[in-house]
C-alpha positions as a LaTeX table, in Angstrom:
\begin{tabular}{lrrr}
\hline
Residue & $x$ (\AA) & $y$ (\AA) & $z$ (\AA) \\
\hline
Unk1 & 0.00 & 0.00 & 0.00 \\
Unk2 & 1.55 & 3.25 & $-1.08$ \\
Unk3 & 1.99 & 5.55 & 1.92 \\
Unk4 & 3.51 & 8.77 & 3.18 \\
Unk5 & 6.92 & 7.66 & 1.89 \\
Unk6 & 6.37 & 9.27 & $-1.48$ \\
Unk7 & 9.15 & 10.50 & $-3.75$ \\
Unk8 & 11.53 & 13.11 & $-2.35$ \\
Unk9 & 11.01 & 14.85 & $-5.69$ \\
Unk10 & 7.54 & 15.79 & $-4.43$ \\
Unk11 & 7.39 & 19.12 & $-6.19$ \\
Unk12 & 8.65 & 17.64 & $-9.42$ \\
Unk13 & 6.21 & 14.75 & $-9.41$ \\
Unk14 & 3.18 & 16.66 & $-8.17$ \\
Unk15 & 1.59 & 16.86 & $-11.65$ \\
Unk16 & 1.64 & 13.08 & $-12.03$ \\
Unk17 & 1.20 & 11.51 & $-8.60$ \\
Unk18 & $-0.95$ & 12.18 & $-5.57$ \\
Unk19 & $-0.17$ & 10.98 & $-2.05$ \\
Unk20 & $-2.44$ & 8.18 & $-0.81$ \\
Unk21 & $-2.88$ & 7.22 & 2.86 \\
Unk22 & $-1.33$ & 3.91 & 3.90 \\
Unk23 & $-2.42$ & 0.80 & 5.70 \\
Unk24 & $-0.14$ & $-0.50$ & 8.48 \\
Unk25 & 3.03 & $-1.52$ & 6.63 \\
Unk26 & 2.67 & 0.03 & 3.21 \\
Unk27 & 2.83 & $-1.92$ & $-0.04$ \\
Unk28 & 0.49 & $-2.62$ & $-2.94$ \\
Unk29 & $-2.14$ & 0.06 & $-3.35$ \\
Unk30 & $-5.54$ & $-1.58$ & $-3.73$ \\
Unk31 & $-8.21$ & $-0.71$ & $-6.26$ \\
Unk32 & $-10.17$ & 1.30 & $-3.69$ \\
Unk33 & $-7.57$ & 4.06 & $-4.07$ \\
Unk34 & $-7.36$ & 4.00 & $-7.86$ \\
Unk35 & $-9.13$ & 7.32 & $-8.26$ \\
Unk36 & $-6.51$ & 9.00 & $-6.10$ \\
Unk37 & $-3.54$ & 8.06 & $-8.27$ \\
Unk38 & $-2.75$ & 9.78 & $-11.55$ \\
Unk39 & $-0.58$ & 8.15 & $-14.19$ \\
Unk40 & 2.40 & 9.87 & $-15.71$ \\
Unk41 & 1.38 & 11.48 & $-18.99$ \\
Unk42 & 1.93 & 9.45 & $-22.17$ \\
Unk43 & 5.11 & 9.85 & $-24.12$ \\
Unk44 & 5.18 & 12.66 & $-26.66$ \\
Unk45 & 3.80 & 11.62 & $-30.04$ \\
Unk46 & 6.65 & 13.12 & $-32.03$ \\
Unk47 & 9.26 & 10.53 & $-31.07$ \\
Unk48 & 11.70 & 8.78 & $-33.34$ \\
Unk49 & 14.78 & 6.62 & $-33.04$ \\
Unk50 & 16.01 & 7.68 & $-36.49$ \\
Unk51 & 19.10 & 9.78 & $-37.06$ \\
Unk52 & 18.67 & 13.47 & $-36.17$ \\
Unk53 & 17.35 & 15.64 & $-38.98$ \\
Unk54 & 19.18 & 18.71 & $-40.23$ \\
Unk55 & 18.98 & 21.81 & $-38.01$ \\
Unk56 & 15.65 & 23.57 & $-38.23$ \\
Unk57 & 14.62 & 27.21 & $-37.95$ \\
Unk58 & 11.93 & 26.00 & $-35.53$ \\
Unk59 & 13.71 & 23.83 & $-32.91$ \\
Unk60 & 10.59 & 23.66 & $-30.75$ \\
Unk61 & 8.88 & 21.50 & $-33.38$ \\
Unk62 & 11.83 & 19.14 & $-33.87$ \\
Unk63 & 11.14 & 15.48 & $-33.00$ \\
Unk64 & 12.52 & 13.95 & $-29.84$ \\
Unk65 & 15.43 & 11.66 & $-30.59$ \\
Unk66 & 15.52 & 8.61 & $-28.32$ \\
Unk67 & 18.77 & 6.62 & $-28.10$ \\
Unk68 & 18.42 & 2.95 & $-29.08$ \\
Unk69 & 18.42 & 0.17 & $-26.52$ \\
Unk70 & 21.91 & $-1.20$ & $-25.85$ \\
Unk71 & 22.73 & $-4.38$ & $-27.74$ \\
Unk72 & 25.97 & $-6.25$ & $-27.04$ \\
Unk73 & 27.37 & $-9.48$ & $-28.51$ \\
Unk74 & 26.74 & $-12.71$ & $-26.63$ \\
Unk75 & 30.29 & $-13.01$ & $-25.30$ \\
Unk76 & 30.22 & $-9.46$ & $-23.95$ \\
Unk77 & 26.81 & $-10.04$ & $-22.38$ \\
Unk78 & 28.08 & $-13.09$ & $-20.51$ \\
Unk79 & 31.16 & $-11.21$ & $-19.31$ \\
Unk80 & 28.93 & $-8.42$ & $-18.03$ \\
Unk81 & 26.71 & $-10.96$ & $-16.25$ \\
Unk82 & 29.80 & $-12.39$ & $-14.54$ \\
Unk83 & 30.96 & $-8.91$ & $-13.52$ \\
Unk84 & 27.57 & $-8.08$ & $-12.02$ \\
Unk85 & 27.54 & $-11.38$ & $-10.14$ \\
Unk86 & 30.94 & $-10.65$ & $-8.59$ \\
Unk87 & 29.80 & $-7.16$ & $-7.60$ \\
Unk88 & 26.58 & $-8.45$ & $-6.03$ \\
Unk89 & 28.56 & $-10.99$ & $-4.01$ \\
Unk90 & 30.56 & $-8.10$ & $-2.59$ \\
Unk91 & 27.79 & $-5.57$ & $-1.97$ \\
Unk92 & 24.40 & $-7.29$ & $-1.63$ \\
Unk93 & 23.53 & $-8.90$ & 1.70 \\
Unk94 & 22.26 & $-12.49$ & 1.66 \\
Unk95 & 23.16 & $-12.82$ & $-2.02$ \\
Unk96 & 23.67 & $-16.35$ & $-3.32$ \\
Unk97 & 24.22 & $-17.96$ & $-6.71$ \\
Unk98 & 22.08 & $-21.03$ & $-5.79$ \\
Unk99 & 22.60 & $-24.69$ & $-6.57$ \\
Unk100 & 22.64 & $-25.95$ & $-10.18$ \\
Unk101 & 19.17 & $-27.45$ & $-9.71$ \\
Unk102 & 17.67 & $-24.20$ & $-8.43$ \\
Unk103 & 19.39 & $-22.19$ & $-11.17$ \\
Unk104 & 17.87 & $-24.43$ & $-13.83$ \\
Unk105 & 14.46 & $-24.18$ & $-12.20$ \\
Unk106 & 14.56 & $-20.38$ & $-12.36$ \\
Unk107 & 15.57 & $-20.52$ & $-16.02$ \\
Unk108 & 12.87 & $-23.06$ & $-16.86$ \\
Unk109 & 10.12 & $-21.07$ & $-15.14$ \\
Unk110 & 11.31 & $-17.79$ & $-16.65$ \\
Unk111 & 11.38 & $-19.25$ & $-20.17$ \\
Unk112 & 7.86 & $-20.61$ & $-19.74$ \\
Unk113 & 6.53 & $-17.26$ & $-18.52$ \\
Unk114 & 8.21 & $-15.37$ & $-21.36$ \\
Unk115 & 6.87 & $-17.86$ & $-23.93$ \\
Unk116 & 3.33 & $-17.88$ & $-22.54$ \\
Unk117 & 3.10 & $-14.07$ & $-22.66$ \\
Unk118 & 4.86 & $-13.71$ & $-26.04$ \\
Unk119 & 7.32 & $-11.29$ & $-24.48$ \\
Unk120 & 10.03 & $-10.59$ & $-27.07$ \\
Unk121 & 13.66 & $-11.28$ & $-26.20$ \\
Unk122 & 15.49 & $-9.53$ & $-29.03$ \\
Unk123 & 18.67 & $-8.50$ & $-27.19$ \\
Unk124 & 20.72 & $-9.92$ & $-24.30$ \\
Unk125 & 18.91 & $-8.61$ & $-21.23$ \\
Unk126 & 18.35 & $-9.27$ & $-17.54$ \\
Unk127 & 15.06 & $-10.55$ & $-16.16$ \\
Unk128 & 14.22 & $-10.16$ & $-12.48$ \\
Unk129 & 12.59 & $-13.51$ & $-11.70$ \\
Unk130 & 10.70 & $-13.88$ & $-8.41$ \\
Unk131 & 9.40 & $-17.23$ & $-7.15$ \\
Unk132 & 6.38 & $-16.50$ & $-4.96$ \\
Unk133 & 6.26 & $-20.11$ & $-3.68$ \\
Unk134 & 5.86 & $-19.62$ & 0.11 \\
Unk135 & 8.63 & $-22.20$ & 0.63 \\
Unk136 & 11.00 & $-20.35$ & $-1.71$ \\
Unk137 & 10.42 & $-16.56$ & $-1.60$ \\
Unk138 & 13.50 & $-15.67$ & $-3.59$ \\
Unk139 & 14.53 & $-13.62$ & $-6.60$ \\
Unk140 & 17.08 & $-14.53$ & $-9.21$ \\
Unk141 & 18.42 & $-12.39$ & $-12.03$ \\
Unk142 & 18.43 & $-14.34$ & $-15.28$ \\
Unk143 & 20.33 & $-13.34$ & $-18.41$ \\
Unk144 & 17.88 & $-13.98$ & $-21.25$ \\
Unk145 & 19.39 & $-14.42$ & $-24.69$ \\
Unk146 & 17.73 & $-14.08$ & $-28.09$ \\
Unk147 & 17.46 & $-17.04$ & $-30.43$ \\
Unk148 & 18.66 & $-20.43$ & $-29.30$ \\
Unk149 & 21.49 & $-19.23$ & $-27.07$ \\
Unk150 & 21.55 & $-20.60$ & $-23.53$ \\
Unk151 & 20.17 & $-18.50$ & $-20.71$ \\
Unk152 & 22.10 & $-18.19$ & $-17.47$ \\
Unk153 & 21.55 & $-17.02$ & $-13.90$ \\
Unk154 & 23.44 & $-14.47$ & $-11.86$ \\
Unk155 & 21.94 & $-15.20$ & $-8.44$ \\
Unk156 & 19.69 & $-13.41$ & $-6.01$ \\
Unk157 & 18.35 & $-12.86$ & $-2.51$ \\
Unk158 & 15.36 & $-13.63$ & $-0.31$ \\
Unk159 & 12.22 & $-11.55$ & $-0.93$ \\
Unk160 & 8.77 & $-11.24$ & 0.58 \\
Unk161 & 5.65 & $-11.40$ & $-1.58$ \\
Unk162 & 1.93 & $-11.24$ & $-0.76$ \\
Unk163 & 0.75 & $-12.97$ & 2.38 \\
Unk164 & $-2.40$ & $-15.09$ & 2.57 \\
Unk165 & $-4.82$ & $-15.03$ & 5.46 \\
Unk166 & $-4.56$ & $-11.40$ & 6.51 \\
Unk167 & $-7.27$ & $-8.92$ & 5.59 \\
Unk168 & $-6.42$ & $-6.53$ & 2.76 \\
Unk169 & $-3.32$ & $-8.55$ & 1.86 \\
Unk170 & $-3.23$ & $-9.72$ & $-1.75$ \\
Unk171 & $-1.36$ & $-12.63$ & $-3.31$ \\
Unk172 & 1.33 & $-11.26$ & $-5.61$ \\
Unk173 & 0.17 & $-12.01$ & $-9.18$ \\
Unk174 & 2.25 & $-14.14$ & $-11.54$ \\
Unk175 & 3.18 & $-12.99$ & $-15.01$ \\
Unk176 & 5.56 & $-10.71$ & $-16.87$ \\
Unk177 & 5.44 & $-7.05$ & $-15.85$ \\
Unk178 & 7.32 & $-4.37$ & $-17.76$ \\
Unk179 & 8.87 & $-1.23$ & $-16.25$ \\
Unk180 & 7.81 & 1.32 & $-18.86$ \\
Unk181 & 7.98 & 5.15 & $-18.93$ \\
Unk182 & 4.17 & 5.18 & $-18.92$ \\
Unk183 & 4.58 & 5.14 & $-15.14$ \\
Unk184 & 7.04 & 7.14 & $-13.07$ \\
Unk185 & 8.50 & 5.41 & $-10.02$ \\
Unk186 & 9.56 & 7.31 & $-6.93$ \\
Unk187 & 11.73 & 7.23 & $-3.80$ \\
Unk188 & 11.02 & 6.68 & $-0.12$ \\
Unk189 & 11.13 & 9.62 & 2.24 \\
Unk190 & 11.94 & 7.28 & 5.12 \\
Unk191 & 9.08 & 8.52 & 7.29 \\
Unk192 & 7.50 & 6.15 & 9.80 \\
Unk193 & 3.85 & 5.18 & 10.08 \\
Unk194 & 1.88 & 5.12 & 13.32 \\
Unk195 & 3.57 & 1.82 & 14.25 \\
Unk196 & 7.10 & 3.16 & 13.75 \\
Unk197 & 7.57 & 1.24 & 10.49 \\
Unk198 & 9.18 & 2.59 & 7.33 \\
Unk199 & 7.04 & 0.54 & 4.97 \\
Unk200 & 9.08 & 1.07 & 1.81 \\
Unk201 & 12.47 & 1.41 & 3.42 \\
Unk202 & 14.91 & 4.10 & 4.48 \\
Unk203 & 15.06 & 7.51 & 2.88 \\
Unk204 & 16.16 & 7.40 & $-0.76$ \\
Unk205 & 15.23 & 3.79 & $-1.43$ \\
Unk206 & 13.91 & 3.30 & $-4.95$ \\
Unk207 & 10.35 & 2.14 & $-5.66$ \\
Unk208 & 9.71 & 0.52 & $-9.04$ \\
Unk209 & 6.07 & 1.01 & $-10.07$ \\
Unk210 & 4.94 & $-1.93$ & $-12.22$ \\
Unk211 & 1.36 & $-0.72$ & $-12.69$ \\
Unk212 & $-2.16$ & $-1.93$ & $-11.86$ \\
Unk213 & $-2.73$ & $-5.69$ & $-11.95$ \\
Unk214 & $-5.41$ & $-8.13$ & $-10.87$ \\
Unk215 & $-4.55$ & $-10.21$ & $-7.79$ \\
Unk216 & $-6.23$ & $-12.71$ & $-5.49$ \\
Unk217 & $-7.46$ & $-11.36$ & $-2.18$ \\
Unk218 & $-5.43$ & $-13.46$ & 0.22 \\
Unk219 & $-8.01$ & $-13.21$ & 3.00 \\
Unk220 & $-10.90$ & $-14.52$ & 0.85 \\
Unk221 & $-11.54$ & $-18.30$ & 0.79 \\
Unk222 & $-13.42$ & $-17.89$ & $-2.51$ \\
Unk223 & $-10.28$ & $-16.43$ & $-4.17$ \\
Unk224 & $-12.07$ & $-13.26$ & $-5.19$ \\
Unk225 & $-9.75$ & $-10.85$ & $-6.99$ \\
Unk226 & $-9.15$ & $-7.13$ & $-7.07$ \\
Unk227 & $-6.66$ & $-4.72$ & $-8.60$ \\
Unk228 & $-3.46$ & $-3.67$ & $-6.84$ \\
Unk229 & $-0.60$ & $-1.38$ & $-7.67$ \\
Unk230 & 2.32 & $-3.79$ & $-7.98$ \\
Unk231 & 5.63 & $-2.35$ & $-6.76$ \\
Unk232 & 9.18 & $-3.49$ & $-6.00$ \\
Unk233 & 10.67 & $-1.80$ & $-2.94$ \\
Unk234 & 12.79 & $-2.15$ & 0.18 \\
Unk235 & 11.29 & $-2.56$ & 3.63 \\
Unk236 & 11.95 & $-1.35$ & 7.15 \\
Unk237 & 15.68 & $-1.99$ & 7.75 \\
Unk238 & 15.34 & $-2.33$ & 11.53 \\
Unk239 & 12.26 & $-4.49$ & 11.97 \\
Unk240 & 11.27 & $-6.18$ & 8.72 \\
Unk241 & 14.29 & $-6.77$ & 6.48 \\
Unk242 & 15.48 & $-9.74$ & 8.54 \\
Unk243 & 12.11 & $-11.39$ & 7.83 \\
Unk244 & 12.67 & $-11.48$ & 4.08 \\
Unk245 & 12.32 & $-15.02$ & 2.82 \\
Unk246 & 8.72 & $-15.46$ & 3.97 \\
Unk247 & 5.41 & $-14.11$ & 2.68 \\
Unk248 & 4.70 & $-10.84$ & 4.42 \\
Unk249 & 3.67 & $-8.08$ & 2.01 \\
Unk250 & 0.30 & $-6.72$ & 0.96 \\
Unk251 & 1.04 & $-7.85$ & $-2.61$ \\
Unk252 & 4.23 & $-6.00$ & $-3.53$ \\
Unk253 & 7.73 & $-7.48$ & $-3.72$ \\
Unk254 & 10.03 & $-6.54$ & $-0.85$ \\
Unk255 & 13.77 & $-6.76$ & $-1.45$ \\
Unk256 & 16.89 & $-6.11$ & 0.66 \\
Unk257 & 18.08 & $-2.51$ & 0.83 \\
Unk258 & 21.48 & $-3.44$ & $-0.60$ \\
Unk259 & 19.80 & $-5.13$ & $-3.59$ \\
Unk260 & 17.62 & $-2.05$ & $-4.02$ \\
Unk261 & 20.73 & 0.16 & $-4.20$ \\
Unk262 & 22.52 & $-2.21$ & $-6.57$ \\
Unk263 & 19.57 & $-2.42$ & $-8.96$ \\
Unk264 & 19.18 & 1.34 & $-8.85$ \\
Unk265 & 22.80 & 2.25 & $-9.55$ \\
Unk266 & 23.22 & $-0.35$ & $-12.28$ \\
Unk267 & 19.83 & 0.27 & $-13.86$ \\
Unk268 & 19.00 & $-3.44$ & $-13.93$ \\
Unk269 & 15.31 & $-2.81$ & $-14.73$ \\
Unk270 & 15.68 & 0.69 & $-16.14$ \\
Unk271 & 16.60 & 0.25 & $-19.79$ \\
Unk272 & 13.46 & 2.12 & $-20.92$ \\
Unk273 & 13.83 & 4.71 & $-18.16$ \\
Unk274 & 17.28 & 5.53 & $-19.53$ \\
Unk275 & 15.68 & 6.30 & $-22.87$ \\
Unk276 & 13.04 & 8.46 & $-21.18$ \\
Unk277 & 15.73 & 10.35 & $-19.26$ \\
Unk278 & 17.08 & 11.61 & $-22.59$ \\
Unk279 & 14.00 & 13.79 & $-23.11$ \\
Unk280 & 12.11 & 13.99 & $-19.77$ \\
Unk281 & 13.58 & 15.75 & $-16.73$ \\
Unk282 & 11.38 & 13.74 & $-14.33$ \\
Unk283 & 13.22 & 10.55 & $-15.22$ \\
Unk284 & 16.59 & 12.30 & $-15.05$ \\
Unk285 & 15.67 & 13.49 & $-11.55$ \\
Unk286 & 14.61 & 10.01 & $-10.43$ \\
Unk287 & 17.65 & 8.07 & $-11.67$ \\
Unk288 & 20.89 & 8.29 & $-9.61$ \\
Unk289 & 23.40 & 10.83 & $-10.78$ \\
Unk290 & 26.27 & 8.37 & $-10.14$ \\
Unk291 & 24.64 & 5.44 & $-11.92$ \\
Unk292 & 26.44 & 3.18 & $-14.38$ \\
Unk293 & 23.71 & 1.51 & $-16.47$ \\
Unk294 & 24.54 & $-2.05$ & $-17.42$ \\
Unk295 & 24.54 & $-2.80$ & $-21.17$ \\
Unk296 & 22.44 & $-5.90$ & $-20.41$ \\
Unk297 & 19.88 & $-4.00$ & $-18.32$ \\
Unk298 & 16.29 & $-5.05$ & $-18.94$ \\
Unk299 & 12.79 & $-3.93$ & $-18.02$ \\
Unk300 & 10.93 & $-7.12$ & $-17.06$ \\
Unk301 & 9.83 & $-8.48$ & $-13.69$ \\
Unk302 & 8.82 & $-12.14$ & $-14.04$ \\
Unk303 & 6.79 & $-13.55$ & $-11.14$ \\
Unk304 & 6.48 & $-17.35$ & $-11.08$ \\
Unk305 & 5.19 & $-19.96$ & $-8.64$ \\
Unk306 & 7.01 & $-23.27$ & $-8.45$ \\
Unk307 & 4.17 & $-24.80$ & $-6.42$ \\
Unk308 & 1.62 & $-24.46$ & $-9.20$ \\
Unk309 & 0.75 & $-27.18$ & $-11.73$ \\
Unk310 & 3.58 & $-27.51$ & $-14.26$ \\
Unk311 & 1.65 & $-28.61$ & $-17.31$ \\
Unk312 & 2.02 & $-25.18$ & $-18.92$ \\
Unk313 & 5.74 & $-25.27$ & $-18.22$ \\
Unk314 & 6.16 & $-28.73$ & $-19.67$ \\
Unk315 & 4.14 & $-27.77$ & $-22.75$ \\
Unk316 & 6.34 & $-24.72$ & $-23.34$ \\
Unk317 & 9.71 & $-26.33$ & $-22.67$ \\
Unk318 & 9.58 & $-30.14$ & $-22.81$ \\
Unk319 & 6.69 & $-31.11$ & $-25.02$ \\
Unk320 & 4.11 & $-32.93$ & $-22.90$ \\
Unk321 & 6.43 & $-34.56$ & $-20.42$ \\
Unk322 & 5.59 & $-34.16$ & $-16.75$ \\
Unk323 & 8.02 & $-32.18$ & $-14.63$ \\
Unk324 & 8.45 & $-32.82$ & $-10.91$ \\
Unk325 & 7.47 & $-30.07$ & $-8.47$ \\
Unk326 & 10.33 & $-28.69$ & $-6.37$ \\
Unk327 & 10.14 & $-26.78$ & $-3.12$ \\
Unk328 & 13.74 & $-25.83$ & $-2.39$ \\
Unk329 & 14.16 & $-22.57$ & $-0.46$ \\
\hline
\end{tabular}
């Protein structure tokens, strides 16, 4: 539930986002508050990725030139993935590269989700893959490759997704969710709610806004659904971060603060935001000044559930063979 911890760029973002009161811990904003949130305006219509035209006597009418997405050769992409893995080992708490079996499971589930949603993979790019299985509750960055090239994993950390059984807590939806410039993320102010909790983390922590999505109401035995604002964010560093690795959120995805900082500074989900920053000051203000965007940065959050029936996975990856269900944490 989005709360008082709105972006520190409050004046800058005022035209596109209104502050919404929070529930206790702050996470996915439910549909009851939809009318109080305003989307960022659509991208300008006069946009092109072509080469700049000759100088004009009327610069105000010139089209906006957006830089192309970075595309690197396979060998360079794999070297960059290795570099990022080494850096995460050094700077991200509770980071692990997982066992071979778990790595393959993340790749298999990610491939199935990408295939089932027809999400194009036309350049080497990172996917943030989250397994919402209550016995797993982990993320893993996966390097997705175009064509028939092998995919590989970098590793990841514990997370917390939507908790069942508590009123107004939604089950984090599965699917592929794209971080597009149609929505402008924000940063935590670090203020505390009435229970002394900083629901989206310490001041300056990044919040990735993945948009409105339908989710199961975790407190309803009939599995009724409603819409939530799906976000990726940190959590209270003093009271809640140590609980990562178990379901706890209202529907959003909670990550460690050190992973939040690493993703932010390396732009791991910000490849489209980097384009937007070339023509929109709001995105330039949001992104860190000292960032070093990775050439394999992506824009996709992939939420999977390794406890669910695997027929769709087997159909997408192994014909009609039956795959065993795994519950490693």
